[in-house]
C-alpha positions as CSV (number, residue, x, y, z in Angstrom):
1,X,-6.6,-22.2,85.2
2,X,-6.4,-18.8,86.8
3,X,-7.4,-15.6,85.2
4,X,-3.8,-14.6,84.7
5,X,-3.1,-17.8,82.8
6,X,-6.1,-17.3,80.6
7,X,-5.0,-13.7,79.9
8,X,-1.5,-15.0,79.0
9,X,-3.0,-17.6,76.8
10,X,-5.2,-15.1,75.0
11,X,-2.2,-12.7,74.7
12,X,-0.1,-15.5,73.1
13,X,-2.9,-16.2,70.6
14,X,-3.1,-12.5,69.8
15,X,0.7,-12.4,69.4
16,X,0.5,-15.4,67.0
17,X,-2.3,-13.8,65.1
18,X,-0.5,-10.5,65.0
19,X,2.6,-12.2,63.7
20,X,0.6,-13.9,61.0
21,X,-1.1,-10.6,60.1
22,X,2.3,-9.0,59.9
23,X,3.5,-11.7,57.5
24,X,0.3,-11.3,55.5
25,X,0.7,-7.5,55.3
26,X,4.3,-7.9,54.3
27,X,3.3,-10.2,51.5
28,X,0.6,-7.8,50.4
29,X,3.1,-5.0,50.4
30,X,5.4,-7.0,48.1
31,X,2.4,-7.8,45.9
32,X,1.4,-4.1,45.8
33,X,5.0,-3.2,45.0
34,X,5.0,-5.7,42.1
35,X,1.7,-4.3,40.9
36,X,3.1,-0.8,41.0
37,X,6.0,-1.8,38.8
38,X,3.6,-3.6,36.4
39,X,1.4,-0.5,36.3
40,X,4.4,1.7,35.7
41,X,5.4,-0.6,32.8
42,X,1.9,-0.5,31.4
43,X,1.8,3.3,31.6
44,X,5.0,3.4,29.6
45,X,3.7,1.0,27.0
46,X,0.4,2.9,26.7
47,X,2.4,6.1,26.2
48,X,4.4,4.4,23.4
49,X,1.2,3.1,21.9
50,X,-0.3,6.5,21.9
51,X,2.8,7.9,20.2
52,X,2.5,5.1,17.6
53,X,-1.2,5.7,17.1
54,X,-0.5,9.4,16.6
55,X,2.1,8.6,14.0
56,X,-0.3,6.2,12.3
57,X,-2.9,8.9,12.2
58,X,-0.5,11.4,10.6
59,X,0.6,8.7,8.1
60,X,-3.0,7.9,7.3
61,X,-3.8,11.6,6.7
62,X,-0.8,12.0,4.5
63,X,-1.7,8.9,2.5
64,X,-5.3,10.1,2.2
65,X,-4.1,13.5,0.9
66,X,-1.7,11.8,-1.6
67,X,-4.5,9.4,-2.8
68,X,-6.8,12.4,-3.3
69,X,-4.1,14.2,-5.4
70,X,-3.6,11.0,-7.5
71,X,-7.3,10.7,-8.0
72,X,-7.7,14.3,-9.1
73,X,-4.7,14.0,-11.4
74,X,-6.1,10.8,-12.9
75,X,-9.5,12.4,-13.4
76,X,-8.3,15.7,-14.8
77,X,-5.2,14.8,-16.8
78,X,-4.7,11.1,-17.4
79,X,-8.2,10.0,-18.3
80,X,-8.8,12.9,-20.8
81,X,-5.4,12.1,-22.5
82,X,-6.2,8.4,-22.6
83,X,-9.6,9.2,-24.2
84,X,-7.9,11.5,-26.8
85,X,-5.4,8.8,-27.5
86,X,-8.1,6.2,-28.0
87,X,-10.0,8.5,-30.3
88,X,-6.9,9.1,-32.4
89,X,-6.3,5.4,-32.6
90,X,-9.9,4.8,-33.6
91,X,-9.6,7.4,-36.3
92,X,-6.3,5.9,-37.6
93,X,-7.9,2.5,-37.7
94,X,-10.8,3.8,-39.7
95,X,-8.6,5.7,-42.2
96,X,-5.8,3.2,-42.7
97,X,-6.1,0.7,-45.6
98,X,-6.2,-2.9,-44.7
99,X,-3.0,-4.8,-44.8
100,X,-4.1,-7.1,-47.7
101,X,-5.0,-4.1,-49.8
102,X,-1.6,-2.5,-49.1
103,X,0.1,-5.8,-50.1
104,X,-1.9,-5.9,-53.3
105,X,-1.0,-2.3,-54.1
106,X,2.7,-3.1,-53.5
107,X,2.5,-6.1,-55.9
108,X,0.7,-3.9,-58.5
109,X,3.5,-1.3,-58.2
110,X,6.2,-3.8,-58.7
111,X,4.4,-5.1,-61.8
112,X,3.9,-1.5,-63.1
113,X,7.5,-0.7,-62.6
114,X,8.5,-3.8,-64.6
115,X,6.0,-2.9,-67.4
116,X,7.2,0.8,-67.5
117,X,10.8,-0.3,-67.6
118,X,10.1,-2.8,-70.3
119,X,8.2,-0.1,-72.3
120,X,11.0,2.4,-71.8
121,X,13.4,-0.1,-73.2
122,X,11.2,-0.9,-76.2
123,X,10.7,2.9,-76.8
124,X,14.5,3.5,-76.6
125,X,15.1,0.6,-79.1
126,X,12.4,2.0,-81.5
127,X,14.0,5.5,-81.3
128,X,17.4,4.1,-82.2
129,X,15.9,2.1,-85.0
130,X,14.5,5.2,-86.7
C-alpha cells in the first residue's frame, strides 16, 4: 500500500468519525433543546409556586391576625360574661326553694283556700241565722 492509499484510508476513517460526531452533536443539540424547554417549564412552575406561597403567607398572616382578635375578644368579653352568668346561676340555685318544698307549699295553699272558703261559707250562714 502506497502512502497515498494510506492517507486516503485515514481520511475516509476521519470522514466516518466526523460524520458520527456530527450525528452525535446533532443528537446532543436536540437533547439540549428539550432540556431548555423543560427548564423553561420548570421556571414557569416555580414562578407559579412562588405566587402560591406568597398568597399562602398572606392568608396565614390574615388568619393569625383574626385568631388573635378572637382570642382577645374571648378573654376580654366572652369569658367575663360567662363567669358573671355562672355566678348569677349559682346565686339563683342557692336562693331558690327546692321543688319538693314548692310542691308542698302549693298543696298547703290549696288546702288553706278550701278551709278559708269553707269558713267564709259557715260565717255567712251564721250571720244570716242571727
